[in-house]
GUVODO-475818 format. One record per residue (C-alpha): z, y, x. Coordinates in steps of 0.001 Angstrom, whole numbers, plus 524288, in hexadecimal, padded with zeros to 5 digits. Example, Ala and Ser with C-alpha at 12.3 -4.5 7.8 and 13.67 -1.06 7.14 Angstrom:
[[81E78 7EE6C 8300C]];
[[81BE4 7FBDC 83566]];
This chain:
[[E2E7F DA1C6 3BAEC]];
[[E33BD DA378 3AC06]];
[[E432A DA1F4 3ABB3]];
[[E4B0F D9D2F 3A051]];
[[E58F1 D9B15 39E3B]];
[[E609D D9684 392C2]];
[[E6D84 D9B64 3930F]];
[[E79C9 D906C 392EE]];
[[E80D4 D8F59 38759]];
[[E8DFC D8C88 38E71]];
[[E954F D93E2 399EB]];
[[E9679 D8B2B 3A6D4]];
[[EA495 D86A9 3AA56]];
[[EA7A7 D813B 3B81D]];
[[EAFE6 D785A 3B043]];
[[EA3EA D7041 3A8C7]];
[[EA4D9 D618F 3A9FF]];
[[E9FA6 D547B 3A288]];
[[EAD46 D4F14 39FF2]];
[[EB142 D5E4E 39C2D]];
[[EA782 D5CAB 3925A]];
[[EAD20 D4F2F 38D7B]];
[[EB9DD D550A 38D1E]];
[[EB847 D5FD2 384D7]];
[[EB091 D56F7 37A59]];
[[EBD33 D4F3C 37963]];
[[EC588 D5AAA 3774B]];
[[EBBB2 D5FA8 36C05]];
[[EBA1F D5330 3658C]];
[[EC1DB D483C 36B0A]];
[[EBE94 D4062 36018]];
[[EAFD6 D42BB 35E6C]];
[[EA63C D39F1 36002]];
[[E9E13 D3B87 36F83]];
[[E986B D305C 36FD5]];
[[E9232 D23C6 36727]];
[[E92AD D16B8 36F47]];
[[E89C0 D0C3E 36B86]];
[[E916E D001C 367A7]];
[[E8439 CF88D 36A19]];
[[E855E CF012 35E7F]];
[[E7CE8 CF4F4 351C8]];
[[E7BF9 D025B 35701]];
[[E8857 D0661 35484]];
[[E8FED D12C1 35A4A]];
[[E9F36 D126D 35CE2]];
[[EA253 D2148 35FF5]];
[[EA9DC D265F 36BE0]];
[[EB320 D3198 36B89]];
[[EB37F D3D83 3740D]];
[[EC186 D38D1 377B9]];
[[EBDA4 D29E9 37919]];
[[EB0E6 D2CD7 3820F]];
[[EBAEB D363E 38AAD]];
[[EC52E D2D6B 38C14]];
[[EBB86 D21F5 39019]];
[[EB38E D2BD9 39875]];
[[EC1BB D2DDA 3A10B]];
[[EC5BE D1E75 3A08A]];
[[EB800 D1BDE 3A76A]];
[[EBB27 D2873 3B009]];
[[EC6F6 D21C4 3B434]];
[[EBF73 D1634 3B858]];
[[EB741 D1C31 3C062]];
[[EC376 D23F7 3C647]];
[[EC95B D1589 3CA69]];
[[EBDF9 D1200 3CFB1]];
[[EBE41 D1E8D 3D966]];
[[EB4E6 D2754 3D3CF]];
[[EB816 D348B 3D938]];
[[EB318 D41E1 3D351]];
[[EA699 D43AD 3D700]];
[[EA366 D3692 3D97F]];
[[E96AE D3043 3D520]];
[[E95D1 D24AA 3CA1D]];
[[E883E D1F4D 3C68E]];
[[E8501 D1ACE 3B77D]];
[[E7ADF D11C5 3B6E8]];
[[E7A49 D0D29 3A6F2]];
[[E72E1 D0EE0 39BCD]];
[[E7686 D18B3 3908A]];
[[E81A1 D143D 38AC8]];
[[E904E D194A 3872E]];
[[E9580 D1445 3958C]];
[[E8CB9 D1D06 39CCA]];
[[E9051 D2901 39676]];
[[E9F70 D24F3 396F9]];
[[E9DD3 D2352 3A52D]];
[[E96F8 D2F12 3A86E]];
[[EA1D0 D376A 3A20B]];
[[EAC20 D2E7F 3AA39]];
[[EA482 D3125 3B731]];
[[EA64B D40EE 3B2E0]];
[[EB4BC D3E8F 3AEC8]];
[[EB777 D3972 3BD6E]];
[[EB0B5 D442A 3C25A]];
[[EA57E D3BDE 3C91F]];
[[E984A D3C4C 3C7FE]];
[[E8E3B D338E 3C0AD]];
[[E8267 D2F65 3C3CD]];
[[E79E5 D2A8F 3BAF4]];
[[E7067 D1F3D 3BE59]];
[[E65D2 D1A3B 3B3E9]];
[[E6820 D0CF8 3B16E]];
[[E5A78 D0788 3B477]];
[[E5B99 D0C9C 3C218]];
[[E57C7 D039A 3CD05]];
[[E5EC2 D0024 3D969]];
[[E5A60 D0908 3E160]];
[[E5B1A D14CD 3D7D7]];
[[E69C4 D1113 3D67D]];
[[E6BEE D0F22 3E3CC]];
[[E6555 D1DE4 3E6B0]];
[[E6D56 D237A 3DAFE]];
[[E7B27 D1D0D 3DEC4]];
[[E7AA8 D1E5C 3EC67]];
[[E75AB D2D5C 3EC28]];
[[E7FE6 D2FFC 3E2F1]];
[[E8AFC D2895 3EB5A]];
[[E8F9D D2333 3DCCA]];
[[E9D53 D1C9C 3DDE0]];
[[E9D16 D158E 3D16A]];
[[E90CA D0EE7 3C94A]];
[[E9331 D0E4C 3BA9B]];
[[E86AB D0468 3B5C6]];
[[E846F CFE21 3A9BE]];
[[E8047 CF07C 3AD37]];
[[E8266 CE513 3B7E1]];
[[E727F CE7F1 3BA75]];
[[E7716 CF6A5 3BCFF]];
[[E82B1 CF2F7 3C437]];
[[E79A5 CE9C1 3CCB1]];
[[E71DA CF44D 3CFA8]];
[[E7D65 CFBE5 3D49B]];
[[E80E6 CF122 3DDDF]];
[[E7365 CEFD2 3E20D]];
[[E72F2 CFCC0 3E708]];
[[E8194 CFB6E 3EB18]];
[[E7D36 CFA07 3FA1C]];
[[E794A D0858 3FA07]];
[[E8519 D0C3C 3F45E]];
[[E9161 D0BF2 3FA70]];
[[E98FA D1467 3F217]];
[[E9599 D0E96 3E513]];
[[EA2FE D0695 3E114]];
[[EA483 D01A2 3D2DB]];
[[E9892 CFE5D 3C98E]];
[[E9D61 CFF01 3BBFE]];
[[E94A3 CF61D 3B2A6]];
[[E963E CFCF2 3A43D]];
[[E9054 CEEC7 39DAF]];
[[E9BE3 CE909 3A57E]];
[[EA6FC CF0C1 3A276]];
[[EA6E9 CFA94 3AA92]];
[[EABC2 D055C 3A2BB]];
[[EB766 CFE9B 39F28]];
[[EBA01 CF9D5 3ABA0]];
[[EB860 D0862 3B040]];
[[EC2E7 D0B75 3A6C2]];
[[ECD1E D00D4 3AA7B]];
[[EC93F D03F5 3B744]];
[[ECE40 D124B 3B5E4]];
[[EDA9B D0F6F 3AD06]];
[[EE343 D137C 3B6B0]];
[[EDC80 D2058 3B9CC]];
[[EE413 D2C8C 3B36F]];
[[EDE1A D3527 3A7CD]];
[[EE22D D408D 3B049]];
[[ED6CE D3C49 3BDA3]];
[[ECD00 D3BE0 3B2C0]];
[[ED076 D4988 3AC9B]];
[[ED229 D4E2F 3BB36]];
[[EC4CD D49E9 3BFFE]];
[[EBE32 D4EDF 3B4C0]];
[[EC51C D5B25 3B31C]];
[[EC101 D5F16 3C242]];
[[EB2C6 D5FB7 3BDE4]];
[[EAA6F D6AB5 3BBCF]];
[[E9D52 D6E9C 3BAE0]];
[[E9A49 D6E53 3C89E]];
[[E9DA6 D5FB8 3C903]];
[[E92E6 D56AE 3C984]];
[[E91FD D4DF7 3BEF5]];
[[E86C8 D4529 3C1FF]];
[[E7C3C D41CA 3CA2C]];
[[E7015 D3D77 3C289]];
[[E64EF D381A 3CB0E]];
[[E567A D3C7A 3C404]];
[[E4EDC D3120 3C0E0]];
[[E45FF D3453 3CD20]];
[[E369A D3414 3C877]];
[[E34CE D37E5 3D745]];
[[E3D95 D3325 3E219]];
[[E4C3C D2FBE 3E24F]];
[[E55BC D34D3 3D6ED]];
[[E5AFD D3FC3 3DAC2]];
[[E6969 D420A 3D5F2]];
[[E6B06 D4EA9 3CC51]];
[[E79E5 D5376 3CDF5]];
[[E7D4A D5932 3C13D]];
[[E8B38 D5F95 3BF9A]];
[[E94B9 D5FD4 3B48D]];
[[E90DB D6E3D 3B1C5]];
[[E829C D6ADD 3B13A]];
[[E852B D6106 3A483]];
[[E8EBC D6864 39F45]];
[[E8684 D74C8 39DBA]];
[[E7AA6 D6C78 39A27]];
[[E82F1 D6632 38E28]];
[[E8AA3 D70EE 3898F]];
[[E7E5A D7A81 389C4]];
[[E784F D6DCD 3831E]];
[[E8242 D6CAA 378B8]];
[[E8142 D79E4 37577]];
[[E729D D7CE7 3776E]];
[[E6E56 D6F38 37043]];
[[E7B6A D6F1B 36609]];
[[E7124 D6D99 35A85]];
[[E6CBC D5F2A 36212]];
[[E7A99 D5C6E 367B1]];
[[E84B9 D6239 36493]];
[[E85E1 D6026 355E0]];
[[E8FFB D5810 34D65]];
[[E862D D4C4E 34C23]];
[[E80F7 D4D11 35994]];
[[E7C2A D4061 35F95]];
[[E7486 D3A16 36A07]];
[[E7282 D2C7C 370A7]];
[[E6F5D D2CB4 37E6C]];
[[E6527 D22E6 38022]];
[[E5E8C D2974 38E3C]];
[[E64FB D253C 39A8D]];
[[E72A1 D2C62 39D61]];
[[E6BE8 D2ADA 3AB64]];
[[E644F D3663 3A67C]];
[[E69E0 D4302 3A74C]];
[[E62C2 D45A9 3978F]];
[[E6D0B D3B5C 393C6]];
[[E774B D4035 39BA9]];
[[E775D D4DF7 396F1]];
[[E77D5 D4804 38845]];
[[E830A D4003 38CB2]];
[[E8A14 D4C72 390EF]];
[[E8553 D5583 38650]];
[[E89E7 D4CC5 37CAE]];
[[E98F6 D4FD4 38018]];
[[E9805 D5EF4 37E87]];
[[E8EFA D5BBD 3730B]];
[[E976B D54A7 369D4]];
[[E8B06 D4AF3 3684C]];
[[E8C70 D3C15 366A0]];
[[E86C8 D3434 3724B]];
[[E8304 D2817 37068]];
[[E7B46 D1F08 37BE7]];
[[E732F D13AC 37A6E]];
[[E6D74 D0CA7 38882]];
[[E60DD D04A7 380AE]];
[[E57F7 D0D26 37CA0]];
[[E5180 D002D 3751B]];
[[E5BC4 D01CA 36BC6]];
[[E5946 D1296 36A9E]];
[[E54BD D10FF 35D36]];
[[E5FF5 D0853 357EC]];
[[E690B D116E 35FB2]];
[[E63A5 D1E8C 35B0F]];
[[E64E9 D18B5 34C37]];
[[E733A D16D0 34D69]];
[[E7677 D20F5 355BC]];
[[E6FF1 D2B4A 34F23]];
[[E704F D3645 359CD]];
[[E6CF4 D455E 35442]];
[[E6788 D475F 36144]];
[[E5D91 D3D00 36B1C]];
[[E59FF D402F 3793D]];
[[E5016 D3943 3801B]];
[[E44A6 D3A3A 3889E]];
[[E365B D3D29 3828A]];
[[E31D0 D2F61 3856D]];
[[E3BB0 D2B62 37AD2]];
[[E361F D349E 36FD7]];
[[E2969 D2E30 3746B]];
[[E2E3A D20E6 3731C]];
[[E34FD D22CE 36692]];
[[E2883 D2A3B 360BC]];
[[E1D9B D2059 365A8]];
[[E2752 D1401 36031]];
[[E27D7 D1AC6 35286]];
[[E19FB D1C4C 35307]];
[[E1778 D0E39 35727]];
[[E214D D0784 34DE8]];
[[E1901 D105A 3427A]];
[[E0D89 D0535 3458B]];
[[DFF9F D06CB 340DD]];
[[DF8A5 D0BB6 334A5]];
[[DFE9F D1400 32B50]];
[[E0C59 D12D2 33142]];
[[E080F D16E9 33E46]];
[[DFF77 D236A 33780]];
[[E0ADD D27A8 32EF8]];
[[E153B D27A0 33D27]];
[[E0A92 D2FFC 3444F]];
[[E07F0 D382B 3386C]];
[[E15D4 D3BFB 336A9]];
[[E1690 D3E4A 345A0]];
[[E0ADB D46C3 346F5]];
[[E135E D4DB2 338F9]];
[[E1FA0 D4F18 341AF]];
[[E18A9 D53AC 34D90]];
[[E1000 D5E88 3454F]];
[[E1BE7 D6342 33DAF]];
[[E24C8 D65AF 348F0]];
[[E1A65 D6DA0 34FC4]];
[[E1926 D761D 34411]];
[[E2789 D76AF 344AE]];
[[E24A4 D7FDC 35142]];
[[E1B47 D8861 347EE]];
[[E1F12 D95EB 3424A]];
[[E1B1D D8EA2 33410]];
[[E2267 D817A 33665]];
[[E1D32 D7678 32F14]];
[[E149F D7753 322C4]];
[[E1869 D70E3 314C1]];
[[E0D07 D6584 317D8]];
[[E1284 D6330 326B5]];
[[E208E D6481 31FC4]];
[[E1CFE D5891 31559]];
[[E164E D5183 31EB4]];
[[E217E D517B 32931]];
[[E2A06 D4C74 31E88]];
[[E2177 D40E2 31A83]];
[[E2191 D3FD6 32A10]];
[[E3043 D3DC9 329E6]];
[[E324A D3697 31E5D]];
[[E2781 D2E0C 323B9]];
[[E2AB7 D2BF4 332D8]];
[[E3487 D36A8 337F2]];
[[E4020 D335C 330ED]];
[[E400D D2610 336C8]];
[[E3C81 D2BDA 34495]];
[[E496E D33A3 344A2]];
[[E50BE D266F 33F3E]];
[[E4CF0 D1E9F 34ABF]];
[[E534D D286D 352A1]];
[[E5F9D D26D2 34AB8]];
[[E5DA1 D2E9A 33E9C]];
[[E6502 D3BDA 34402]];
[[E5E50 D4131 34FE7]];
[[E5BBC D4F84 34FA6]];
[[E57F2 D5266 35D15]];
[[E531B D4AFD 36A03]];
[[E52FC D505E 37611]];
[[E47E8 D4BEE 37F97]];
[[E4969 D4E32 38D58]];
[[E4344 D47CA 39B19]];
[[E348A D4B75 39797]];
[[E2BD2 D5242 38DF6]];
[[E2B53 D4F4D 380E5]];
[[E1F03 D5168 37BE7]];
[[E1B45 D5B44 370CA]];
[[E16A2 D4FFA 368AD]];
[[E2368 D48D6 367FE]];
[[E2BF9 D5524 36832]];
[[E24A3 D58C8 35B60]];
[[E2463 D4ADB 3560A]];
[[E32F7 D4963 3576E]];
[[E362D D5895 350CB]];
[[E2D73 D53F1 345D5]];
[[E35A6 D4848 341B0]];
[[E4116 D5071 34305]];
[[E45D1 D4D81 3500B]];
[[E4707 D59C3 3581D]];
[[E447A D5690 366C7]];
[[E4B1F D5FB8 37122]];
[[E428D D5E81 37CCC]];
[[E4AAE D6210 3895E]];
[[E46EC D631C 39842]];
[[E507D D6178 3A27E]];
[[E536D D589A 3AE58]];
[[E5ED9 D506D 3B4AE]];
[[E61F9 D5D4B 3BE07]];
[[E62A8 D65B5 3B269]];
[[E6D21 D5B0A 3AB68]];
[[E6211 D58E4 3A10D]];
[[E5DF7 D640B 39878]];
[[E5908 D70D7 39D8B]];
[[E5049 D7470 3921C]];
[[E4F9E D7255 38377]];
[[E49D5 D73DB 37723]];
[[E538D D78D3 36D5E]];
[[E55B5 D72D4 35FFE]];
[[E513A D7DC2 359CC]];
[[E46D8 D8409 363E6]];
[[E4084 D7750 3658C]];
[[E3356 D79E5 36C77]];
[[E2C9E D6CAC 36ED7]];
[[E2470 D6960 37BA7]];
[[E2F26 D70B9 38304]];
[[E3CB1 D6D28 38733]];
[[E418C D7972 38070]];
[[E49C7 D84C4 388AB]];
[[E524D D8459 393BA]];
[[E5F4D D7D72 39004]];
[[E6D24 D8682 38E58]];
[[E7172 D89E8 39B33]];
[[E62D0 D86D9 3A158]];
[[E5BCC D90A4 3AA64]];
[[E4BB9 D8C73 3AACF]];
[[E4160 D9245 3B14D]];
[[E32CB D8E7C 3B323]];
[[E2F5A D90FA 3C29C]];
[[E2132 D962C 3C762]];
[[E1D7A D8656 3C8B3]];
[[E2100 D84D5 3BAB7]];
[[E2CE7 D7BB6 3BFC3]];
[[E395C D7D70 3B6F3]];
[[E44E7 D8177 3BD3A]];
[[E5377 D816A 3B675]];
[[E60E7 D8546 3B92B]];
[[E6D93 D8521 3B20E]];
[[E7B83 D7E28 3B203]];
[[E7440 D7213 3AF87]];
[[E6AF1 D7158 3BBA5]];
[[E6F00 D6723 3C43A]];
[[E771D D6894 3D1A7]];
[[E6D83 D627D 3DA0B]];
[[E68E5 D5485 3DEBB]];
[[E7302 D4B50 3E4D6]];
[[E7023 D4984 3F2CF]];
[[E64F0 D5041 3F29A]];
[[E65BF D5F74 3F779]];
[[E56A4 D6065 3FA15]];
[[E5350 D5C85 3EBCB]];
[[E5CDE D659B 3E7C6]];
[[E5986 D6FC7 3EF25]];
[[E4AEF D6E5D 3E9BA]];
[[E4DB7 D6E8B 3DB4B]];
[[E5A54 D77EF 3D9A3]];
[[E557C D855E 3DF17]];
[[E5D67 D9114 3DE3A]];
[[E661F D8AEB 3D0BD]];
[[E5822 D87A7 3CB33]];
[[E5449 D7893 3C9F9]];
[[E476C D7685 3CBC3]];
[[E428D D6B50 3C271]];
[[E3462 D6780 3C65C]];
[[E2EC6 D683C 3B8C7]];
[[E257C D7324 3B19F]];
[[E2771 D7A6B 3A5C8]];
[[E255A D8594 39FB3]];
[[E2BBF D8E7A 395D9]];
[[E2634 D928C 3888F]];
[[E28C5 D9FAF 382E8]];
[[E35AE D9B77 37B78]];
[[E3BDC D9592 387CF]];
[[E3944 D8823 3862D]];
[[E3633 D7FD6 3905F]];
[[E2A07 D7635 3914E]];
[[E29CC D6D56 39CC7]];
[[E1BBE D6B6F 3A269]];
[[E1F36 D6056 3AD65]];
[[E21BF D5E1A 3BBB0]];
[[E2093 D66D6 3C64E]];
[[E1E20 D5A63 3D0FC]];
[[E15EA D5400 3C472]];
[[E0A46 D5D44 3C3B3]];
[[DFD24 D575B 3C555]];
[[DF2E4 D5FCC 3CC53]];
[[DE4B4 D59A2 3CA21]];
[[DD8E0 D5946 3D2BE]];
[[DD556 D6703 3CAD5]];
[[DE13C D6CC2 3CC2B]];
[[DE85B D6B69 3BF08]];
[[DF6E5 D69A6 3BEE7]];
[[DF991 D5FC3 3B3EA]];
[[E084A D5DAA 3B013]];
[[E0892 D5040 3AC0D]];
[[E135C D503F 3A191]];
[[E0C03 D555D 3965B]];
[[E00BF D4ACC 3965C]];
[[E0A6B D3F89 39961]];
[[E14F4 D43C8 38F91]];
[[E08A8 D44D4 383AF]];
[[E027E D38B3 38966]];
[[E1068 D324A 38A06]];
[[E1116 D3348 37A18]];
[[E077E D27EE 377A7]];
[[E0EF3 D1DE8 3722F]];
[[E0CA4 D12E8 37D54]];
[[E0C96 D1C3A 38742]];
[[E1765 D19A0 38F7B]];
[[E16EA D242D 39C5D]];
[[E0B9D D2BDA 3A0CE]];
[[E0A04 D3190 3AEB9]];
[[DFF53 D3D03 3B0FC]];
[[DF834 D3D95 3BD75]];
[[DEC48 D44B7 3C3C7]];
[[DF28C D4C30 3D0AD]];
[[DE650 D5014 3D6E9]];
[[DDCEB D46EB 3CE39]];
[[DD296 D4C1E 3C6BA]];
[[DDA4F D497B 3B816]];
[[DE62B D462E 3B22A]];
[[DE8FD D3729 3B166]];
[[DF496 D2FAC 3AA85]];
[[DFB1E D22C1 3AEB5]];
[[DFFDD D1DA0 3A089]];
[[E092F D12AB 39D84]];
[[E0ACD D0D14 38FE9]];
[[E1821 D0AD6 38815]];
[[E18E9 CFB58 387D2]];
[[E2411 CFDCB 37BCC]];
[[E1AF5 D05FE 372FE]];
[[E0D3B CFEB6 37765]];
[[E0DE7 CF38C 36F43]];
[[E10AC CFBDF 361E7]];
[[E04C8 D0268 3653A]];
[[DFB6B CF730 368F2]];
[[E00EF CF1A9 35B21]];
[[DFD6B CFD9C 35343]];
[[DEF93 CFFC0 35B61]];
[[DEBF6 CF28D 357B4]];
[[DECBF CECCE 365C4]];
[[DF385 CE121 36958]];
[[DFEDF CDFE2 371EC]];
[[DFE70 CE258 3800A]];
[[E06B5 CE748 38B97]];
[[E060C CF3D4 3924B]];
[[DFE4B CEE98 39D6F]];
[[DF2AF CE989 393E2]];
[[DF3E2 CF61C 38AE4]];
[[DF0C6 CFD76 396B2]];
[[DE465 CF9EB 39944]];
[[DE15E CF765 387A0]];
[[DD4CD D0074 382E7]];
[[DDD3A D041B 37672]];
[[DE9D9 D07A1 37DF6]];
[[DE1C1 D0FF7 3887E]];
[[DDA77 D1716 37DB1]];
[[DE6A2 D1A49 376A3]];
[[DEB7B D20C9 383DB]];
[[DE0A2 D27B7 38583]];
[[DE0BF D2D7B 378D3]];
[[DEEE2 D31C3 37C40]];
[[DEB1A D3780 3888C]];
[[DE11C D3E9D 3816E]];
[[DEBC1 D456C 377A7]];
[[DF53E D479B 383A6]];
[[DE9FF D5024 38A2F]];
[[DEABC D59C7 37EA3]];
[[DF614 D5FE0 3855B]];
[[DEDD1 D6288 3919D]];
[[DE2CB D6859 39794]];
[[DD6C0 D5F4F 39BB7]];
[[DDB9E D6209 3AA4C]];
[[DE787 D5CFD 3A642]];
[[DE38E D514F 39E39]];
[[DE4B6 D438F 39FFB]];
[[DD806 D3EA5 3A19E]];
[[DDAE8 D2F38 3A40D]];
[[DE7F0 D24A2 3A3B6]];
[[DEB15 D1990 3AB0D]];
[[DF397 D11B7 3A19E]];
[[DFD5C D08BD 3ABB7]];
[[E00A4 CFAFE 3A8DC]];
[[E0F03 CFBF5 3A92F]];
[[E1856 D06EB 3A347]];
[[E1FFB D0FF5 3AD6D]];
[[E2F77 D0B63 3ACCD]];
[[E3BFA D0DA2 3B36C]];
[[E3AEF CFFDC 3B7DE]];
[[E2DC7 D01F4 3BF3B]];
[[E32D5 D0DEB 3C705]];
[[E28BB D1788 3BD5D]];
[[E335C D1D30 3B5AC]];
[[E3F6B D2269 3B7C9]];
[[E4CC9 D1F87 3B07C]];
[[E498A D2D15 3A81B]];
[[E3AB1 D273D 3A5F1]];
[[E343B D30DA 3AC7C]];
[[E2954 D2C3E 3B3E7]];
[[E28F0 D2B9D 3C1A4]];
[[E1C1A D32E5 3C351]];
[[E1AEB D303C 3D2AC]];
[[E1CA1 D230E 3D25E]];
[[E12DA D2191 3C673]];
[[E0896 D2879 3CDBC]];
[[E0B62 D211D 3DAAE]];
[[E0A69 D1399 3D512]];
[[DFFE4 D15A5 3CB83]];
[[DF680 D1D50 3D4BA]];
[[DEBF8 D1354 3D30B]];
[[DEB99 D1500 3C49D]];
[[DEB82 D2362 3C6DB]];
[[DE0EB D2282 3D03B]];
[[DD944 D1A79 3C6B5]];
[[DD90B D258E 3BD03]];
[[DD1FD D2DF6 3C700]];
[[DC6BF D22D5 3CAD9]];
[[DBD2B D2806 3C1FF]];
[[DC00B D34A9 3BE7B]];
[[DB101 D395F 3B9D2]];
[[DB379 D3A37 3AA93]];
[[DC16C D410F 3AC29]];
[[DC087 D4962 3B74D]];
């Protein structure tokens, strides 16, 4: 067992609270911009000062009080990522209540479970459709009172309803909060079984945000620091950044529709970007597709190769040579500069989490001038618990433990973590809590190793390890990540438990498929037709060969089956945070998996 601790950069304070962070921000710089709010017209952004934001938060909090919300009550938020989400979140805290985020895509059954398990007393939703979902479940939600609809003037109605509540009541409630008080219950997106409610305290958030402000100050605490949130605020990663921007001084923006993401990035001009690896894959694949064919495509691919080689050379003692530097200058003028411009032109850093990024993309983005800081965290750790630092990036790892974090690798390879940011337990689930939290250490279920410099490398999930018929232990993540890097591949699920070799189910990306088909001289076709097209299958076979270069022959993919439909949240195969529900996929597509092993003579 190896254990590493990264000392905390701040001293714990029992009086810590999220409203306290906002109060200090207002006292420090009341007239400085804390948020820029999209007008929705031509990409213009309206600044909101710290004092104005705090005043709006207090006014909404008074509305909650007027509706009978008491300290410790639970209030849910179901909405896309938008300014009102953040106002509602801080207002709930200011009222001394506990916020319960709900993904805007959640079904009636999911909403019923979350709101009933957490005993929600008031629901804030974005649209009439969301309100209908709550109403549909109301028969099982006897304690839910008001349903506030943002798009129907709900925020203004809250303010008006609370006009007679004295300011002193909000000050009293906010002032009574401390580090041990619960701030939120976040329900994990549930790749298996019902979502579990992760109980996070004000101390969890404050410890992590203050350590983040100091430990990643170069990223988030510069005079010009600003970030645009487009990830769901129901996800702990976005939620952490929402709070982090208060003590760090970074300007926060929101965009609810990723279809407008590039346009919003261009006008907002963030200095740091937050995303899951699939977003970085999409940006790369879309850029390659837009390059078209012929000489333009060759220039793009050459420039991408130069970026990767240049980035790798940065890790050598001698660094990039004269010829490589010259090539890098040319590639920057031809391609790299345009890619940076597509991200707003000001982005220096990107923080990637939620799944492994892969070394190829890490080197590519660093090579074009965007430093990707890959990190690792869970809902149970209030987000980041390990992250690469700007001046000591080790691509392929998630960096050392975050400040204030202790981390160890158990004898079976499982990662366990401890620190002031680790959750209190699972709501109404003492059995799961006792299983995961042992003597102050949270057993993550993830597998990893430390390198000689103390950087963590994620190698897989403990429950996802495949044991082939030959007794070989295989972690599917490495193969899945590499194969998913192909432009037309959307999702990959590797299987082979108790089988003679490793096989994989593959889905196609309907968005990028048309451009790829055109570039390869093929007529337009739907993913269902492409799944059996010989040219498409031959390209995927070549991609499998490249993916297999990362593993031994015993671990390599020998056969694939291309499904006629993609995995999505709508069909139940993806969680709201875009993780594949592996167990369900393996169960529902058992026949396709079995077909891979009908004739194993050539592949055994």
